[in-house]
VEXNUTOR-197948 format. One record per residue (C-alpha): y, x, z. Coordinates in steps of 0.1 Angstrom, whole numbers, plus 5000, padded with zeros to 4 digits. Each point is the difference from the previous one (the first is absolute). Layout:
<senu><north>Y</north><east>X</east><up>Z</up></senu>
...
***
This chain:
<senu><north>7952</north><east>7730</east><up>2581</up></senu>
<senu><north>5005</north><east>5023</east><up>4969</up></senu>
<senu><north>4974</north><east>5014</east><up>4978</up></senu>
<senu><north>4995</north><east>5022</east><up>4972</up></senu>
<senu><north>4993</north><east>4992</east><up>4964</up></senu>
<senu><north>4989</north><east>5027</east><up>4975</up></senu>
<senu><north>5008</north><east>4994</east><up>4961</up></senu>
<senu><north>4998</north><east>5021</east><up>4972</up></senu>
<senu><north>5027</north><east>5001</east><up>4974</up></senu>
<senu><north>5012</north><east>5024</east><up>4971</up></senu>
<senu><north>5017</north><east>5031</east><up>5014</up></senu>
<senu><north>5032</north><east>4991</east><up>4976</up></senu>
<senu><north>5002</north><east>4964</east><up>5012</up></senu>
<senu><north>4997</north><east>5010</east><up>5039</up></senu>
<senu><north>5030</north><east>5024</east><up>4993</up></senu>
<senu><north>5020</north><east>4975</east><up>4980</up></senu>
<senu><north>4993</north><east>4973</east><up>5031</up></senu>
<senu><north>5011</north><east>5027</east><up>5024</up></senu>
<senu><north>5035</north><east>5006</east><up>4980</up></senu>
<senu><north>5001</north><east>4965</east><up>4995</up></senu>
<senu><north>4997</north><east>4992</east><up>5037</up></senu>
<senu><north>5026</north><east>5025</east><up>5011</up></senu>
<senu><north>5025</north><east>4986</east><up>4976</up></senu>
<senu><north>4995</north><east>4964</east><up>5014</up></senu>
<senu><north>5004</north><east>5018</east><up>5037</up></senu>
<senu><north>4968</north><east>4995</east><up>5011</up></senu>
<senu><north>4963</north><east>5013</east><up>4999</up></senu>
<senu><north>4970</north><east>4993</east><up>4979</up></senu>
<senu><north>4982</north><east>4983</east><up>5031</up></senu>
<senu><north>5031</north><east>4977</east><up>5005</up></senu>
<senu><north>4997</north><east>4991</east><up>4962</up></senu>
<senu><north>4959</north><east>4994</east><up>4999</up></senu>
<senu><north>5004</north><east>4980</east><up>5034</up></senu>
<senu><north>5026</north><east>4979</east><up>4986</up></senu>
<senu><north>4979</north><east>4995</east><up>4966</up></senu>
<senu><north>4968</north><east>4991</east><up>5021</up></senu>
<senu><north>5017</north><east>4975</east><up>5026</up></senu>
<senu><north>5017</north><east>4982</east><up>4968</up></senu>
<senu><north>4965</north><east>5000</east><up>4981</up></senu>
<senu><north>4984</north><east>4984</east><up>5029</up></senu>
<senu><north>5025</north><east>4978</east><up>5011</up></senu>
<senu><north>5004</north><east>4986</east><up>4962</up></senu>
<senu><north>4964</north><east>5002</east><up>4993</up></senu>
<senu><north>5012</north><east>5012</east><up>4970</up></senu>
<senu><north>5004</north><east>5033</east><up>4979</up></senu>
<senu><north>5017</north><east>5002</east><up>4969</up></senu>
<senu><north>5006</north><east>5038</east><up>4987</up></senu>
<senu><north>5025</north><east>4985</east><up>4972</up></senu>
<senu><north>5024</north><east>4989</east><up>5020</up></senu>
<senu><north>5007</north><east>5036</east><up>5016</up></senu>
<senu><north>5029</north><east>5020</east><up>4987</up></senu>
<senu><north>5004</north><east>5039</east><up>5005</up></senu>
<senu><north>5037</north><east>5004</east><up>4994</up></senu>
<senu><north>5000</north><east>5036</east><up>5013</up></senu>
<senu><north>4978</north><east>5015</east><up>4971</up></senu>
<senu><north>5013</north><east>5006</east><up>4968</up></senu>
<senu><north>4986</north><east>4986</east><up>4965</up></senu>
<senu><north>4978</north><east>5030</east><up>4998</up></senu>
<senu><north>4986</north><east>5000</east><up>5034</up></senu>
<senu><north>4991</north><east>4964</east><up>4998</up></senu>
<senu><north>4985</north><east>5003</east><up>4966</up></senu>
<senu><north>4976</north><east>5032</east><up>5016</up></senu>
<senu><north>4991</north><east>4974</east><up>5027</up></senu>
<senu><north>4988</north><east>4972</east><up>4976</up></senu>
<senu><north>4982</north><east>5023</east><up>4977</up></senu>
<senu><north>4984</north><east>5016</east><up>5033</up></senu>
<senu><north>4961</north><east>4996</east><up>4997</up></senu>
<senu><north>4996</north><east>5002</east><up>5034</up></senu>
<senu><north>5022</north><east>4970</east><up>5006</up></senu>
<senu><north>4989</north><east>4979</east><up>4968</up></senu>
<senu><north>4965</north><east>5004</east><up>5016</up></senu>
<senu><north>5016</north><east>4983</east><up>5034</up></senu>
<senu><north>5019</north><east>4975</east><up>4979</up></senu>
<senu><north>4966</north><east>4991</east><up>4984</up></senu>
<senu><north>4981</north><east>4993</east><up>5034</up></senu>
<senu><north>5033</north><east>4979</east><up>5012</up></senu>
<senu><north>4995</north><east>4978</east><up>4969</up></senu>
<senu><north>4962</north><east>4998</east><up>5004</up></senu>
<senu><north>5004</north><east>4989</east><up>5036</up></senu>
<senu><north>5026</north><east>4973</east><up>4994</up></senu>
***
């Protein structure tokens, strides 16, 4: 049985993730499902181990300095 999950993300991040997904030959939904399954199976979520090879150095820097993403990362750190 499938269900729908609604999340809020930065517009630029959504677009970059969609492009990355297409470059990987899949969809954002498939990538999110894989990440969620991996997180549940491992009972752990380590964002430091992710590499975003499809992004340029400037794009990575933009994501790392994005205030919305920094707030989300702070929340994850607080939960851990």
